[in-house]
VEXDREN-2710 file (C-alpha; in Angstrom, 1 decimal):
% VEXDREN-2710
k/r/px/py/pz
1/MET/253.5/-50.5/81.2
2/ASN/254.0/-53.7/79.1
3/LEU/254.6/-53.9/75.4
4/LYS/251.0/-54.9/74.7
5/SER/249.7/-51.8/76.6
6/VAL/252.0/-49.5/74.6
7/ALA/250.8/-50.9/71.3
8/LEU/247.1/-50.4/72.3
9/LEU/247.8/-46.8/73.3
10/CYS/249.5/-46.1/69.9
11/LEU/246.5/-47.6/68.1
12/LEU/244.1/-45.3/70.1
13/LEU/246.2/-42.3/69.3
14/VAL/246.1/-43.0/65.6
15/GLN/242.4/-43.6/65.7
16/TYR/241.9/-40.3/67.6
17/SER/243.9/-38.4/65.1
18/ASN/241.6/-39.7/62.4
19/PHE/238.5/-38.4/64.2
20/ALA/239.6/-35.4/66.2
21/THR/238.9/-31.9/64.8
22/GLU/241.7/-29.4/64.5
23/LYS/241.1/-25.7/64.3
24/LEU/242.9/-23.9/61.5
25/THR/242.7/-20.2/60.3
26/ILE/244.0/-19.4/56.9
27/GLY/244.8/-15.8/56.1
28/TRP/244.7/-15.7/52.3
29/ASP/246.2/-12.5/50.9
30/THR/244.0/-11.3/48.0
31/SER/245.8/-8.0/47.3
32/LEU/246.7/-7.3/43.7
33/SER/250.4/-8.4/44.0
34/MET/249.2/-11.9/44.9
35/LYS/247.5/-12.3/41.5
36/ASP/250.5/-14.3/40.2
37/ARG/251.0/-16.5/43.3
38/ASP/252.2/-20.1/42.9
39/THR/248.9/-21.8/44.1
40/ALA/250.3/-25.2/43.1
41/LYS/253.0/-25.0/45.8
42/GLU/250.6/-23.5/48.3
43/PHE/248.0/-26.3/47.6
44/ASP/250.8/-28.9/48.0
45/PHE/251.6/-27.5/51.4
46/LEU/247.9/-27.6/52.4
47/GLN/247.6/-31.2/51.1
48/ASP/250.4/-32.3/53.4
49/TYR/248.7/-30.6/56.3
50/PHE/245.3/-32.2/55.7
51/THR/247.0/-35.6/55.2
52/LYS/248.4/-35.3/58.7
53/TYR/245.3/-33.7/60.1
54/PRO/242.3/-35.1/58.1
55/ASN/239.5/-33.5/60.2
56/VAL/239.8/-29.7/60.5
57/ALA/237.4/-26.8/61.1
58/VAL/238.9/-24.2/58.8
59/THR/238.2/-20.4/58.9
60/VAL/239.3/-18.7/55.7
61/LEU/240.0/-15.0/55.9
62/GLU/240.5/-13.4/52.5
63/PHE/242.2/-10.1/53.3
64/ASN/243.6/-6.9/51.8
65/ASN/243.9/-3.4/53.2
66/CYS/240.3/-2.5/52.8
67/LYS/238.3/-5.6/53.8
68/VAL/238.4/-9.1/55.3
69/LEU/235.9/-11.7/54.0
70/LYS/235.2/-14.7/56.2
71/LYS/234.2/-18.2/55.2
72/GLU/233.9/-21.4/57.3
73/VAL/234.8/-24.7/55.8
74/THR/234.8/-28.2/57.4
75/VAL/237.4/-30.7/56.2
76/LYS/236.5/-34.4/56.9
77/LYS/238.7/-37.4/56.2
78/GLY/241.2/-35.3/54.4
79/ASN/238.7/-34.1/51.7
80/TRP/239.4/-30.4/51.2
81/GLN/238.2/-30.0/47.6
82/ALA/235.5/-27.5/48.5
83/LEU/238.2/-25.3/50.2
84/LYS/240.6/-25.8/47.2
85/LEU/237.9/-24.7/44.8
86/HIS/237.0/-21.6/46.9
87/LEU/240.7/-20.5/47.1
88/SER/241.1/-21.0/43.4
89/ASN/238.3/-18.6/42.5
90/VAL/239.1/-15.5/44.7
91/SER/239.5/-12.1/43.1
92/TYR/242.7/-10.0/43.6
93/ASP/242.4/-6.3/44.2
94/GLY/243.6/-3.7/46.7
95/ALA/246.9/-3.6/48.6
96/THR/248.6/-5.8/51.2
97/SER/248.0/-4.8/54.8
98/TYR/247.7/-7.0/58.0
99/ASN/245.9/-4.5/60.2
100/LEU/242.3/-5.6/59.5
101/LEU/243.4/-9.3/59.4
102/ALA/244.9/-9.0/62.9
103/LYS/241.5/-8.1/64.3
104/LYS/239.9/-11.3/63.0
105/LEU/242.4/-13.9/64.0
106/ARG/241.5/-16.4/66.8
107/ALA/243.1/-19.3/68.6
108/GLY/244.3/-22.4/66.8
109/THR/246.8/-23.0/64.1
110/ILE/247.3/-19.9/61.9
111/PHE/248.6/-20.0/58.3
112/ILE/249.0/-16.6/56.6
113/PHE/249.7/-16.9/52.8
114/THR/251.2/-13.6/51.7
115/ASP/254.1/-11.9/49.8
116/GLY/254.9/-9.3/52.4
117/ASN/254.8/-6.5/49.9
118/GLU/253.2/-3.9/52.1
119/PRO/253.0/-0.4/50.6
120/LEU/251.6/0.8/53.9
121/VAL/253.8/-0.2/56.7
122/ARG/252.5/1.1/60.1
123/ASP/253.0/-0.3/63.6
124/VAL/253.9/-3.9/64.2
125/VAL/250.7/-6.0/64.2
126/SER/249.9/-9.0/66.4
127/LEU/249.0/-12.0/64.3
128/GLY/248.0/-14.4/67.0
129/LYS/250.1/-17.1/68.7
130/LYS/253.0/-18.4/66.7
131/PRO/251.6/-18.0/63.2
132/TYR/253.1/-19.6/60.1
133/ILE/254.0/-16.9/57.6
134/ILE/254.0/-18.6/54.2
135/THR/255.0/-17.3/50.7
136/SER/255.2/-18.8/47.3
137/SER/256.0/-15.6/45.3
138/THR/259.2/-15.0/43.5
139/LYS/258.8/-11.3/44.3
140/SER/258.0/-11.5/48.0
141/ASP/259.6/-9.1/50.5
142/THR/261.3/-11.9/52.5
143/GLN/262.8/-9.4/55.0
144/ASN/259.4/-8.1/55.9
145/LEU/258.0/-11.6/56.2
146/GLN/260.9/-12.8/58.4
147/PHE/260.4/-9.8/60.6
148/LEU/256.6/-10.5/60.7
149/ALA/257.2/-14.1/61.8
150/LEU/259.9/-13.1/64.3
151/SER/257.9/-10.3/65.9
152/ASN/255.0/-12.8/66.4
153/LYS/257.2/-15.7/67.6
154/GLY/256.1/-17.6/64.6
155/ARG/257.8/-19.4/61.7
156/PHE/258.5/-18.1/58.2
157/ILE/258.2/-20.7/55.3
158/ASP/259.4/-19.9/51.8
159/LEU/257.8/-22.4/49.5
160/HIS/259.6/-21.0/46.5
161/ASN/263.0/-21.8/48.1
162/ASN/262.0/-25.3/49.5
163/TYR/261.0/-24.1/53.0
164/VAL/264.4/-22.6/53.6
165/GLN/264.6/-19.2/55.2
166/PRO/267.0/-17.4/52.9
167/LEU/268.9/-14.4/54.0
168/LEU/269.1/-11.6/51.5
169/LYS/272.4/-11.5/49.7
170/GLN/274.5/-8.5/50.2
171/LYS/273.9/-6.1/47.3
172/GLN/275.7/-3.1/46.0
173/ASP/274.3/0.2/47.1
174/GLN/271.3/1.6/45.2
175/TYR/271.9/5.0/43.6
176/PHE/268.9/7.0/42.5
177/GLY/267.6/10.3/41.4
178/ASN/266.1/12.3/38.5
179/ILE/267.5/12.7/35.0
180/PHE/266.4/15.0/32.2
181/SER/267.7/16.5/29.0
182/PRO/265.8/19.2/27.0
183/LEU/267.2/17.8/23.8
184/ILE/267.3/14.0/24.1
185/ALA/264.5/11.6/24.8
186/LEU/264.7/9.6/28.1
187/LYS/264.8/6.3/26.2
188/ASP/268.0/7.3/24.5
189/LEU/269.9/8.2/27.7
190/LYS/271.9/5.3/29.1
191/ILE/272.9/5.3/32.7
192/ALA/275.7/3.0/33.7
193/THR/277.9/2.0/36.7
194/GLY/280.4/-0.8/36.5
195/ASN/278.5/-3.8/35.2
196/SER/275.1/-2.2/35.6
197/GLU/273.1/-0.3/32.9
198/THR/269.7/1.2/33.0
199/THR/267.4/3.8/31.5
200/ALA/265.1/6.2/33.3
201/LYS/261.4/5.5/33.9
202/SER/258.9/7.6/32.0
203/ASP/258.7/10.1/34.9
204/GLY/262.5/10.8/34.7
205/THR/263.5/8.8/37.8
206/TYR/266.1/6.1/37.8
207/SER/267.7/3.6/40.1
208/ILE/271.0/1.7/39.6
209/GLU/273.3/-0.5/41.6
210/GLY/276.8/0.8/42.1
211/ALA/279.7/0.9/44.6
212/VAL/281.7/3.8/46.0
213/GLY/284.6/4.6/43.6
214/GLU/282.8/3.4/40.4
215/GLN/282.0/5.9/37.6
216/LEU/278.4/6.8/37.0
217/THR/278.1/7.7/33.3
218/VAL/275.3/9.0/31.1
219/SER/275.6/8.4/27.4
220/ALA/273.5/8.6/24.2
221/PHE/274.2/7.3/20.7
222/GLY/277.5/5.9/21.9
223/LYS/278.9/9.2/23.3
224/THR/279.5/9.9/26.9
225/LEU/277.6/13.1/28.0
226/TRP/278.3/13.1/31.7
227/SER/280.5/11.2/34.2
228/GLN/280.9/11.3/38.0
229/LYS/282.7/9.1/40.6
230/LEU/280.2/7.5/43.0
231/GLY/280.6/8.4/46.7
232/ASP/278.6/8.0/49.9
233/ASN/275.7/10.3/48.7
234/LYS/273.2/7.9/47.0
235/LEU/271.0/10.8/45.6
236/ILE/272.3/12.0/42.3
237/ASN/270.0/14.3/40.1
238/LEU/271.2/14.8/36.6
239/TRP/270.5/17.6/34.1
240/VAL/272.1/16.8/30.8
241/ALA/272.0/20.0/28.6
242/GLU/275.1/21.6/27.2
243/GLU/276.9/18.4/26.4
244/ALA/273.9/17.1/24.6
245/GLU/274.1/20.0/22.1
246/LYS/277.4/18.6/20.8
247/LEU/275.8/15.4/19.5
248/ASP/275.5/15.9/15.8
249/GLU/273.5/12.7/15.4
250/VAL/270.7/14.1/17.5
251/VAL/267.7/15.7/15.8
252/LEU/266.7/18.6/18.0
253/LYS/262.9/18.2/18.4
254/LYS/262.4/21.3/20.7
255/LYS/265.0/24.0/20.5
256/ARG/264.7/27.2/22.5
257/GLU/264.1/30.2/20.2
258/ILE/266.0/33.4/21.0
259/THR/264.7/36.6/19.3
260/GLU/265.7/40.2/19.3
261/ASN/262.5/42.2/19.1
262/GLU/264.1/45.6/19.9
263/GLU/267.4/47.2/19.1
264/VAL/267.1/50.0/21.6
265/VAL/265.5/49.7/25.0
266/GLU/264.9/51.9/28.0
267/THR/266.8/51.0/31.2
268/ALA/267.4/52.6/34.5
269/LEU/270.7/53.8/33.2
270/GLY/269.3/55.3/30.0
271/ARG/268.6/54.1/26.5
272/MET/270.9/51.3/25.5
273/LYS/271.2/48.6/22.7
274/LYS/269.7/45.4/24.1
275/LYS/272.1/43.1/22.3
276/LYS/274.9/44.8/24.1
277/LEU/273.4/44.4/27.5
278/GLY/273.4/40.7/28.3
279/TYR/272.5/39.4/31.8
280/GLY/276.1/40.2/32.9
281/ALA/275.3/43.8/32.8
282/GLY/272.6/43.3/35.5
283/ILE/269.7/44.6/33.5
284/LEU/266.2/43.1/32.8
285/VAL/264.1/44.8/30.2
286/GLU/260.3/44.8/29.6
287/GLU/260.4/41.6/27.5
288/ASP/262.1/39.8/30.4
289/ILE/259.6/41.0/33.0
290/LYS/256.1/41.3/31.5
291/ASP/255.1/37.6/31.6
292/TYR/255.8/37.2/35.4
293/LEU/253.2/37.6/38.1
294/THR/255.6/39.4/40.5
295/LEU/258.8/41.4/40.1
296/ALA/260.5/39.0/42.5
297/ASP/259.6/36.1/40.2
298/ALA/261.0/38.1/37.2
299/LEU/264.3/38.7/38.9
300/ARG/264.7/35.3/40.7
301/GLY/267.4/33.1/39.1
302/LYS/268.5/35.6/36.5
303/PHE/271.9/36.7/38.0
304/ALA/274.6/34.9/40.0
305/GLY/274.9/36.0/43.6
306/VAL/271.4/37.6/43.7
307/GLN/269.1/36.0/46.3
308/VAL/265.5/37.0/45.9
309/GLY/262.9/36.6/48.7
310/GLN/259.1/36.7/48.3
311/ASP/259.2/40.4/47.5
312/LEU/261.5/42.7/45.5
313/GLY/262.2/44.5/48.7
314/ASN/263.9/41.3/50.0
315/VAL/266.8/41.1/47.6
316/GLN/270.3/40.4/48.8
317/LEU/273.4/40.8/46.6
318/THR/276.7/39.0/47.3
319/SER/279.6/41.5/47.4
320/ARG/282.5/42.5/49.6
321/PHE/280.6/45.7/50.6
322/THR/277.7/43.8/52.1
323/THR/277.4/44.4/55.9
324/ASP/276.3/42.0/58.5
325/LYS/274.9/44.8/60.7
326/GLY/271.2/45.6/60.3
327/SER/269.3/44.7/57.2
328/ARG/271.2/43.0/54.4
329/ASN/268.6/43.8/51.8
330/ALA/269.5/45.9/48.7
331/LEU/268.1/49.5/48.4
332/VAL/265.2/49.7/46.0
333/VAL/264.9/52.8/43.9
334/ILE/261.8/53.4/41.8
335/ASP/262.0/56.1/39.1
336/GLY/264.9/57.7/41.0
337/ALA/263.2/57.7/44.4
338/PRO/264.8/55.5/47.1
339/MET/262.4/53.4/49.1
340/ALA/262.7/52.8/52.8
341/VAL/264.8/49.6/53.5
342/ASP/262.6/46.5/53.6
343/THR/259.6/48.2/52.0
344/ARG/257.2/45.8/50.4
345/VAL/257.4/46.6/46.7
346/GLU/254.7/44.3/45.3
347/GLY/251.9/46.4/46.8
348/ILE/253.3/49.5/45.1
349/ILE/254.1/48.4/41.6
350/THR/253.4/45.4/39.3
351/PRO/255.4/43.8/36.4
352/TYR/253.2/45.2/33.7
353/ASN/254.0/48.7/34.8
354/VAL/257.8/48.2/34.7
355/ALA/260.1/49.0/31.8
356/SER/263.3/47.7/33.3
357/ILE/265.1/46.5/36.4
358/THR/268.9/47.2/36.9
359/ILE/271.0/45.5/39.6
360/LEU/274.0/47.6/40.9
361/LYS/276.6/46.0/43.1
362/GLY/279.7/47.2/44.9
363/LEU/281.2/50.5/43.7
364/ALA/278.4/51.1/41.2
365/ALA/275.9/51.2/44.0
366/THR/278.0/53.1/46.6
367/THR/279.2/55.7/44.1
368/LEU/275.6/56.6/43.2
369/TYR/273.8/56.2/46.5
370/GLY/276.5/56.4/49.2
371/SER/276.1/54.3/52.4
372/GLU/272.4/53.6/51.6
373/GLY/273.6/51.5/48.7
374/ARG/276.2/49.5/50.6
375/ASN/274.2/46.3/50.2
376/GLY/273.6/47.0/46.5
377/VAL/270.8/48.7/44.6
378/VAL/267.8/47.5/42.6
379/LEU/266.8/50.2/40.2
380/VAL/263.3/50.1/38.8
381/THR/262.1/52.2/35.9
382/THR/258.4/52.3/35.2
383/LYS/256.8/52.5/31.8
384/ALA/255.3/55.9/32.7
385/MET/258.8/57.2/33.4
386/SER/260.4/55.6/30.4
387/SER/257.9/56.1/27.6
388/SER/254.1/56.3/28.0
389/LEU/253.4/58.3/24.8
390/ASP/254.1/57.5/21.2
391/HIS/255.7/59.9/18.7
392/ASN/252.4/61.6/18.1
393/GLY/251.8/62.2/21.8
394/ASN/249.1/59.6/22.1
395/LYS/249.0/57.3/25.2
396/ILE/250.4/53.9/24.4
397/LYS/248.1/51.0/25.3
398/PRO/249.7/48.4/27.5
399/LYS/251.2/45.5/25.6
400/ASN/249.8/43.0/28.1
401/LEU/246.1/44.0/27.6
402/TYR/244.1/40.7/27.3
403/LYS/242.2/40.7/24.0
404/GLY/241.0/37.1/23.9
405/ASP/237.4/35.9/24.4
406/LYS/236.3/34.5/27.7
407/LEU/237.3/30.8/27.6
408/PRO/235.1/27.9/28.5
409/VAL/235.3/26.4/31.9
410/SER/237.3/23.2/32.1
411/THR/235.2/20.0/31.9
412/PHE/236.1/16.4/32.3
413/GLN/236.1/14.3/29.1
414/THR/234.8/10.8/30.0
415/PRO/237.4/8.1/29.0
416/ASP/236.2/5.0/27.1
417/TYR/236.8/2.8/30.1
418/ILE/234.5/4.8/32.3
419/SER/231.8/4.7/29.5
420/GLU/232.1/1.0/29.5
421/LEU/231.4/0.9/33.2
422/GLU/228.5/3.3/32.9
423/ALA/226.9/0.9/30.5
424/GLN/226.5/-1.7/33.3
425/SER/223.7/-1.8/35.9
426/GLY/224.3/-2.6/39.6
427/VAL/227.4/-2.6/41.8
428/SER/228.3/-6.2/41.2
429/GLU/228.0/-5.9/37.4
430/ILE/230.1/-2.7/37.4
431/TYR/232.8/-4.3/39.6
432/SER/232.9/-7.5/37.4
433/ALA/233.3/-5.3/34.3
434/TYR/236.2/-3.5/36.0
435/LEU/237.9/-6.8/36.7
436/MET/237.5/-7.8/33.1
437/GLN/238.7/-4.6/31.6
438/ARG/241.6/-3.7/33.9
439/GLU/244.2/-5.8/32.0
440/LYS/243.3/-3.9/28.8
441/TYR/243.7/-0.4/30.3
442/TRP/246.3/-1.3/32.9
443/ASP/249.1/0.8/31.5
444/HIS/247.0/4.0/31.3
445/PRO/248.5/6.2/34.1
446/MET/245.1/7.5/35.2
447/TYR/243.0/4.4/34.8
448/LEU/242.9/3.2/38.4
449/SER/242.4/6.8/39.7
450/ASP/239.5/7.4/37.3
451/VAL/237.8/4.1/38.1
452/TYR/238.3/4.8/41.8
453/ALA/236.6/8.2/41.4
454/TYR/233.7/6.7/39.4
455/MET/233.2/3.8/41.7
456/SER/233.4/6.0/44.9
457/ASN/230.1/7.6/43.8
458/ILE/228.5/4.2/43.8
459/ASP/230.3/2.2/46.5
460/VAL/233.0/4.0/48.5
461/GLY/234.5/0.8/49.9
462/LEU/235.0/-0.7/46.5
463/GLY/236.3/2.6/45.2
464/LEU/238.9/2.8/47.8
465/GLN/239.9/-0.8/47.3
466/ILE/240.5/0.0/43.6
467/ALA/242.5/3.1/44.5
468/TYR/244.9/1.1/46.6
469/ASN/246.0/-0.9/43.6
470/VAL/248.0/2.1/42.5
471/LEU/250.1/1.6/45.7
472/GLU/250.3/-2.2/45.1
473/ARG/251.7/-2.0/41.6
474/ASP/255.0/-0.4/40.5
475/SER/253.5/3.0/39.8
476/THR/255.4/6.0/38.5
477/LEU/255.6/9.3/40.4
478/ASP/253.1/10.9/38.0
479/THR/250.6/8.1/38.6
480/LEU/251.0/8.3/42.4
481/ARG/250.6/12.1/42.4
482/GLY/247.6/11.8/40.2
483/LEU/246.0/9.5/42.8
484/LEU/247.0/11.9/45.6
485/LEU/245.3/14.9/43.9
486/THR/242.2/12.7/43.1
487/SER/241.9/11.7/46.7
488/TYR/241.9/15.3/47.8
489/LYS/239.3/16.1/45.2
490/LEU/237.0/13.4/46.7
491/GLY/237.8/14.2/50.3
492/HIS/239.4/10.8/51.1
493/TYR/242.2/12.2/53.2
494/GLN/243.3/9.0/54.8
495/LEU/244.0/7.6/51.4
496/GLY/245.9/10.8/50.6
497/LEU/248.1/10.2/53.7
498/ASP/248.8/6.6/52.6
499/VAL/249.7/7.7/49.1
500/ALA/252.0/10.5/50.5
501/TYR/253.8/7.9/52.6
502/VAL/254.3/5.6/49.6
503/ILE/255.5/8.6/47.4
504/LEU/258.1/9.5/50.0
505/SER/259.3/5.9/50.4
506/LYS/259.6/5.5/46.6
507/TYR/260.9/9.0/45.7
508/PRO/262.9/10.4/48.6
509/GLN/265.0/12.4/46.0
510/GLN/261.9/14.6/45.4
511/THR/261.6/17.6/47.7
512/GLN/257.9/17.6/46.8
513/SER/257.5/14.2/48.6
514/TYR/258.3/15.8/51.9
515/LEU/255.8/18.6/51.5
516/ASP/253.1/16.2/50.2
517/LEU/253.4/14.2/53.4
518/ALA/253.4/17.2/55.6
519/MET/250.2/18.5/54.0
520/ALA/248.6/15.1/54.1
521/HIS/249.1/15.0/57.8
522/LYS/247.5/18.4/58.0
523/THR/244.4/17.3/56.0
524/VAL/243.7/14.4/58.4
525/GLY/244.1/16.6/61.5
526/ASN/247.6/15.5/62.6
527/TYR/248.6/19.1/63.1
528/GLN/251.7/18.6/65.3
529/GLU/253.1/16.0/62.9
530/ALA/252.4/18.4/60.0
531/LEU/254.1/21.3/61.8
532/ASN/257.2/19.2/62.6
533/ARG/257.5/18.1/59.0
534/LEU/257.0/21.7/57.7
535/LEU/259.6/23.0/60.0
536/ALA/262.0/20.3/58.8
537/ILE/261.4/21.6/55.3
538/GLU/262.0/25.2/56.2
539/TYR/265.1/24.4/58.2
540/GLY/266.4/21.9/55.6
541/THR/266.6/19.0/58.1
542/ALA/263.9/16.9/56.4
543/GLN/266.7/15.5/54.1
544/PRO/270.0/17.4/54.4
545/ALA/271.1/16.2/50.9
546/LEU/268.2/18.1/49.2
547/ASP/267.7/21.8/48.5
548/PHE/264.3/22.9/49.7
549/THR/264.6/26.5/48.5
550/HIS/261.8/26.3/46.0
551/LEU/259.3/25.0/48.6
552/ARG/260.3/27.1/51.6
553/THR/257.9/29.9/50.9
554/ILE/254.9/27.5/50.8
555/ALA/256.1/25.6/53.9
556/ASP/256.6/28.9/55.7
557/ASN/253.0/30.1/55.0
558/GLU/251.6/26.7/55.9
559/ILE/253.4/26.9/59.2
560/ARG/251.8/30.3/59.8
561/ASP/248.4/28.9/58.9
562/LEU/248.7/26.0/61.3
563/ILE/249.7/28.3/64.2
564/ALA/247.0/30.8/63.4
565/LYS/244.2/28.1/63.4
566/HIS/245.5/25.5/65.8
567/LYS/247.8/27.3/68.2
568/ASP/246.4/25.8/71.4
569/GLU/247.0/22.2/70.0
570/LEU/250.7/22.7/69.1
571/ASP/254.1/22.6/70.7
572/LEU/255.6/25.8/69.4
573/ASP/259.2/25.4/70.8
574/ARG/260.8/25.3/67.4
575/VAL/258.8/28.0/65.6
576/GLN/260.2/31.5/65.0
577/LYS/258.7/34.8/65.9
578/LYS/257.8/35.5/62.2
579/HIS/255.6/32.4/62.2
580/LEU/253.2/34.0/64.7
581/GLU/252.0/36.5/62.1
582/ARG/250.3/36.2/58.7
583/LYS/250.3/38.9/56.1
584/LYS/246.9/40.0/54.8
585/LEU/246.3/39.4/51.1
586/LYS/243.4/39.6/48.8
587/ALA/244.2/36.0/47.9
588/ARG/246.9/33.3/48.2
589/VAL/247.0/30.8/45.3
590/VAL/248.9/27.5/45.4
591/LEU/249.2/25.5/42.1
592/ASP/249.9/21.8/42.2
593/TRP/250.4/19.6/39.2
594/SER/250.8/15.8/39.0
595/ASN/253.0/15.4/35.9
596/ARG/256.3/17.2/35.7
597/ASP/256.6/16.4/32.0
598/ALA/253.6/18.6/31.2
599/GLU/254.1/21.9/29.5
600/PHE/251.4/24.5/30.2
601/VAL/251.1/28.3/30.6
602/ILE/248.9/29.9/33.3
603/THR/247.5/33.4/32.4
604/PHE/246.3/35.6/35.3
605/ILE/243.9/38.4/34.1
606/ASN/243.3/41.2/36.5
607/PRO/240.2/43.4/36.9
608/ASP/241.7/46.0/34.4
609/GLY/242.0/43.3/31.8
610/LEU/245.8/43.2/32.0
611/TYR/247.5/39.8/32.1
612/ALA/250.6/38.2/33.5
613/ARG/251.8/34.7/32.5
614/TRP/253.6/31.9/34.4
615/ILE/255.3/29.6/32.0
616/HIS/255.9/25.9/32.8
617/THR/257.6/25.0/29.5
618/LEU/261.1/24.6/28.1
619/ALA/260.9/28.3/27.3
620/ASN/261.5/28.8/31.0
621/PRO/264.6/26.6/31.3
622/GLU/265.6/27.8/34.8
623/LEU/262.3/26.6/36.2
624/ILE/262.4/23.2/34.4
625/GLU/266.0/22.6/35.4
626/ASN/265.4/23.4/39.0
627/GLU/262.2/21.3/39.0
628/VAL/264.2/18.3/37.7
629/LEU/267.2/18.7/39.9
630/HIS/265.2/19.4/43.1
631/GLY/261.9/17.6/42.4
632/PHE/259.1/20.0/43.2
633/SER/255.7/20.5/41.5
634/GLN/254.0/23.4/43.4
635/LYS/254.1/27.1/43.0
636/GLU/252.6/29.9/45.2
637/PHE/251.2/33.2/44.0
638/GLU/250.0/36.2/46.0
639/ILE/247.3/38.6/44.9
640/ASP/247.2/42.0/46.6
641/GLY/246.8/45.6/45.8
642/GLY/245.5/47.0/42.5
643/LYS/242.0/47.4/41.3
644/LEU/239.3/45.4/43.1
645/GLY/237.1/43.1/41.1
646/GLY/237.2/39.8/39.1
647/TRP/240.4/37.9/38.4
648/THR/240.4/35.0/35.8
649/PHE/242.9/32.1/35.6
650/ASN/243.3/30.4/32.2
651/VAL/245.5/27.4/31.4
652/ASN/246.9/26.6/28.0
653/TYR/248.1/23.0/27.9
654/LEU/250.8/22.4/25.3
655/GLY/251.3/18.7/25.8
656/ASN/254.3/16.8/27.3
657/LYS/258.0/17.5/26.9
658/MET/258.9/13.9/26.2
659/GLU/258.0/12.8/22.6
660/GLY/255.4/10.0/22.7
661/SER/254.4/10.7/26.3
662/GLU/250.6/10.7/26.7
663/SER/250.4/10.9/30.4
664/PRO/247.7/13.4/31.4
665/THR/248.1/16.0/34.0
666/LEU/245.9/16.9/37.0
667/LEU/246.1/20.5/38.0
668/LYS/245.0/21.5/41.4
669/TYR/244.6/25.0/42.8
670/THR/244.0/26.0/46.4
671/ILE/242.8/29.6/46.8
672/GLN/242.6/31.2/50.3
673/HIS/240.4/34.2/49.7
674/ASN/241.0/37.2/52.0
675/TYR/244.1/35.5/53.3
676/GLY/245.1/36.4/56.9
677/THR/241.7/38.1/57.7
678/PRO/238.7/36.9/59.7
679/GLU/236.8/36.6/56.3
680/GLU/239.3/34.0/55.0
681/ARG/237.9/31.0/53.2
682/THR/239.5/28.2/51.3
683/GLU/238.5/26.8/47.9
684/GLN/240.1/23.9/46.1
685/LYS/239.6/22.6/42.5
686/VAL/241.2/19.8/40.5
687/ILE/241.0/19.7/36.7
688/ARG/242.4/17.4/34.0
689/LEU/244.7/18.7/31.3
690/HIS/244.0/16.0/28.6
691/GLN/244.3/17.5/25.1
692/ALA/247.4/19.2/23.8
693/GLY/246.6/22.7/22.6
694/SER/243.5/23.1/24.8
695/ASN/243.0/26.6/26.3
696/GLU/240.4/26.9/29.0
697/GLN/239.4/28.7/32.2
698/PHE/240.1/26.8/35.4
699/GLY/239.6/29.4/38.1
700/ALA/238.4/32.8/39.1
701/ILE/238.2/35.0/42.2
702/ILE/236.7/38.3/43.1
703/THR/238.8/40.7/45.3
704/LYS/236.8/42.9/47.6
END
């Protein structure tokens, strides 16, 4: 070919490039985190493309995790102003996910503009042939984007860093956990390692960079309260209590009150002065017992070396006289009568009938009860045995007789932002009002959950899209758990599963995160996955660094439930014999609360009008300390025995522990009526604790 022919061919190629039509698909991430994208740099990139390829058939796919909107645009002679205008006016809502987008991609050049901040990472998705993964965000997840490009044999382009594919710099390790002090506000606690310093989030969680060998210190008002050398374990939960009391600069806002109501009390060892007893003597008196729902709850955590199971008949005492042969449970003696070993006590006697409980170990037990007391003795003295008549011979009325009026049933107080939406007419008007108001109410922890619940009654798709914004933003644990409980209330179980995955990824130091995920799998019908995760909680293998003691009873009963109802669908190789049976109860009640900072008291009133209280306040410091250190927010109660009839559950909301905290609390109960019988049925309810000082009824059952 001569030089003239080559020149003619080049001219034809140039002319062809001016008239040929390219095919381009643009995946335009419209999730909430893309709201602050650098469109100028993205538009410069597109300008370069359309300069090189002036005639292009463009398919725009606006995507988030809930929907993909398609628009066809034709670019001629490099004029792409219509496309530019369209991309400039999109709305940003929902979370980032590529699953729906992958189903819409076709052949041709593929540009995907995204930040890679996927709160919901599932299987690797196929994004077509050699896609260009493009980001302009300063907060993009470059590791995820590089993997996305690599797994699809494409190319990653970072516009913020001038098209260079940066490798993440080696960082120090991230240490994380919970921190709480009953005396000092979170904002006043400084957490420091080496050159890093931080404070906890409003939910008590913290994260800080550090290296093995550095000191992690906690200080307030210039004084060090706590210090520990960093090691390989990245999870460090902190309870700052005793040291805080030494700070004379601190004004104690909530100090535990200790009162002596009685000088002389009845115990299993006779009448004694209460102030001379102390917990070291191994004695609980009526004031220590009456507010608990079960005797096991009253005893649990009170004495060192005393392990309490679900029932008072399952108590083990650490001593050199304990045998490894046969049962290791302590002997239970009620009013001088020894019970058979392993007898279920809760069906025989309840806390409001008990005057005292005495723990006897070692020689004290064997001297009084011989070989039967070799594992220790739990002495129970009832009120009838100790003193049921006054000095005139009249029968004494129970101190726990409920005298209050029947409380109103809990109702939802409509927030102002929902009232603003209710004033609109039509779906598009309501959604537009939401887009206008969300900046104003953005920091309210229940805003997105409330709007999601309201919108779901009008347009489920839009409601879910709004809900996923909670996962897209940097939400606190309380906000995420609020959404989790709301999703259960509305029956959106896939959303609940997605939320549970995000909670576990963000808060792996919380034992509750592992149970939440297991239960979320159960609700969507993933029974084997739920069973595997529940077994991991019971056996402690879900996260060996965590102590799941406080959730094992719930996990154990959920395992039994799964097997009883879905046995034929499950692989039972890892279950134990005990899991194949369920005890029969009048009711099983599981409480679940979204905000660990909340202080509330649950009052259970039985058919005789007698009450027992469960206290979730700083007045129950053992519970609050364990909740902070181990990260759980569920409690299980059993109702069995006693008079048949109506039970009422009341809740008194006292507000939040942290001064200035206005975060509301969702309280969910699950009641399994006639538990373990053919007549079993399940009831769930979620209420809002919104006003400090409120006292309302939130549940009731009738035992038959």
